[in-house]
C-alpha positions as MATLAB code, in Angstrom:
seq = 'MPWLLAALSVGSAVGGLVNNGAVCRRRSARARLGLLAAGLGGALALAGCAPGPLAMAAALGLAGLFVAPALATAHLYADEPAAPGARTRAAAWINTAVNAGSSGCSAAVGLLLGHLPLALCFVRAGAPALGCASAVRASRGVRAGAPRPGPVTRVDPREPRPTADR';
ca = [
     -77.485 -106.823 -116.027;
     -80.904 -106.590 -118.198;
     -80.005 -109.573 -120.117;
     -80.504 -111.864 -117.107;
     -83.972 -110.623 -116.931;
     -84.238 -111.463 -120.721;
     -83.170 -114.882 -120.103;
     -85.614 -115.576 -117.570;
     -88.174 -114.068 -119.847;
     -87.229 -116.215 -123.012;
     -87.241 -119.386 -120.857;
     -90.822 -118.273 -119.769;
     -92.127 -117.756 -123.351;
     -90.548 -121.104 -124.111;
     -92.073 -122.721 -121.360;
     -95.710 -121.451 -121.925;
     -95.305 -122.593 -125.599;
     -94.466 -126.134 -124.663;
     -96.947 -125.930 -121.881;
     -99.822 -124.950 -124.322;
     -98.778 -127.076 -127.053;
     -96.828 -130.273 -126.261;
     -97.545 -131.308 -122.895;
    -100.018 -134.341 -122.034;
    -102.285 -133.195 -119.065;
    -102.268 -136.535 -117.372;
    -101.683 -135.046 -113.965;
    -104.101 -132.891 -112.114;
    -103.753 -129.341 -111.851;
    -102.783 -129.469 -108.294;
     -99.954 -131.978 -109.027;
     -98.661 -130.091 -111.835;
     -98.650 -126.748 -109.911;
     -96.832 -128.363 -107.112;
     -94.057 -129.783 -109.532;
     -93.789 -126.445 -111.369;
     -93.457 -124.150 -108.306;
     -90.687 -126.636 -107.124;
     -88.891 -126.694 -110.202;
     -89.204 -122.901 -110.396;
     -87.667 -122.344 -106.528;
     -85.299 -124.922 -107.115;
     -83.921 -123.344 -110.613;
     -84.069 -119.837 -108.747;
     -81.632 -121.491 -106.020;
     -79.762 -122.772 -108.673;
     -79.203 -119.416 -110.374;
     -77.600 -117.989 -107.115;
     -74.803 -120.868 -107.279;
     -73.889 -120.058 -110.679;
     -70.070 -119.249 -111.002;
     -70.705 -116.346 -113.408;
     -73.215 -114.500 -115.499;
     -73.421 -116.971 -118.365;
     -74.117 -119.689 -116.052;
     -76.642 -117.662 -114.309;
     -78.195 -116.518 -117.542;
     -78.530 -120.379 -118.449;
     -79.932 -121.090 -114.653;
     -82.437 -117.976 -115.221;
     -83.246 -119.311 -118.378;
     -84.242 -122.753 -116.740;
     -86.301 -121.040 -114.400;
     -87.890 -119.244 -116.791;
     -89.277 -122.188 -118.130;
     -91.361 -122.793 -115.073;
     -92.911 -119.468 -115.112;
     -95.913 -119.215 -117.566;
     -96.622 -122.953 -117.030;
     -97.080 -121.998 -113.423;
     -99.055 -119.231 -113.954;
    -101.436 -120.865 -116.323;
    -101.685 -123.807 -114.108;
    -102.457 -121.805 -110.958;
    -105.204 -120.261 -112.934;
    -106.578 -123.972 -113.816;
    -106.373 -125.167 -110.185;
    -108.067 -121.947 -109.014;
    -110.924 -122.578 -111.723;
    -111.650 -126.117 -110.854;
    -113.646 -125.756 -107.652;
    -115.211 -122.270 -108.708;
    -118.634 -122.048 -109.640;
    -119.308 -120.847 -113.121;
    -119.999 -117.034 -111.667;
    -117.032 -117.181 -109.446;
    -114.350 -117.952 -111.989;
    -113.351 -114.282 -112.952;
    -112.798 -113.623 -109.270;
    -110.643 -116.772 -108.744;
    -108.469 -115.770 -111.633;
    -108.269 -112.263 -110.094;
    -107.154 -113.625 -106.699;
    -104.401 -115.561 -108.732;
    -103.407 -112.327 -110.202;
    -103.597 -110.326 -107.063;
    -101.439 -113.061 -105.551;
     -98.772 -112.927 -108.149;
     -98.516 -109.323 -108.376;
     -98.498 -108.695 -104.398;
     -95.743 -111.689 -104.268;
     -93.717 -110.267 -106.869;
     -93.512 -106.909 -105.696;
     -93.239 -107.563 -102.218;
     -90.511 -110.269 -102.845;
     -88.777 -107.853 -105.287;
     -88.677 -105.454 -102.743;
     -87.304 -107.708 -100.011;
     -84.659 -109.168 -101.929;
     -83.609 -105.805 -103.013;
     -83.159 -104.786  -99.405;
     -81.156 -107.980  -98.704;
     -78.803 -107.598 -101.546;
     -76.701 -105.204  -99.498;
     -76.540 -107.633  -96.539;
     -76.432 -111.142  -97.863;
     -74.536 -112.947 -100.466;
     -75.924 -113.165 -103.613;
     -76.559 -117.057 -103.559;
     -78.537 -116.509 -100.377;
     -80.743 -113.646 -102.292;
     -81.560 -116.073 -104.940;
     -82.570 -118.943 -102.251;
     -84.630 -116.306 -100.592;
     -86.120 -115.497 -103.663;
     -86.993 -119.143 -104.499;
     -88.422 -119.779 -101.113;
     -92.034 -118.414 -101.976;
     -92.262 -121.071 -104.904;
     -90.990 -123.926 -102.956;
     -93.433 -122.780 -100.035;
     -96.263 -122.772 -102.689;
     -95.114 -126.201 -103.683;
     -95.323 -127.507  -99.856;
     -98.703 -125.978  -99.700;
    -100.048 -127.298 -102.771;
     -99.000 -130.469 -101.803;
    -100.549 -130.388  -98.354;
    -103.639 -129.069  -99.476;
    -106.365 -131.795 -100.513;
    -107.258 -130.456 -103.629;
    -110.285 -131.040 -105.893;
    -111.320 -134.559 -106.424;
    -110.940 -135.441 -109.984;
    -114.464 -136.118 -111.628;
    -116.192 -134.402 -108.651;
    -119.512 -132.816 -109.650;
    -119.193 -129.181 -110.306;
    -122.062 -126.784 -109.113;
    -124.054 -125.321 -111.663;
    -126.746 -123.055 -112.552;
    -130.295 -124.805 -111.633;
    -132.221 -124.734 -114.757;
    -136.130 -125.612 -114.205;
    -137.870 -127.004 -117.378;
    -141.367 -126.442 -117.977;
    -142.816 -129.969 -119.417;
    -145.322 -127.780 -121.511;
    -142.607 -125.897 -123.651;
    -141.628 -127.686 -126.471;
    -137.995 -128.721 -126.307;
    -135.502 -127.008 -128.849;
    -134.577 -129.198 -131.786;
    -131.168 -129.195 -134.120;
    -133.619 -127.418 -136.888;
    -134.571 -124.425 -134.725;
];
């Protein structure tokens, strides 16, 4: 049923738009990532309990609301402690983890579908997101306001300082 995947995608698009346009970010990226991952895992588990395809589409749409915001927040969380020269590498690790997790978990759930009830497969599909939420909650995270390492710039006192006119 391709429209079930479409419900997840539409939910993700809506979640991304709301997250980028209307959410006040009073919490740290670490706290938001934990909440978003828990919401995603819980909504996926809920989708497995849906009594029919329409309810499952609604549950997957709900799960989708967490996908794009969780990815964006994961990038922000990885960017916080990264030195300016390592930010691209930090983002690449996020992409690698998402792609490896998505591929591996899709293959695992595909194998399980023939052996387990559908509801349990959805619970298993949500387990990595719930594990991520637990790991983020258990981690120390980056302190808010902690100084970031930056490039060292030496200033020659004999050089004229640039002004707004130049």
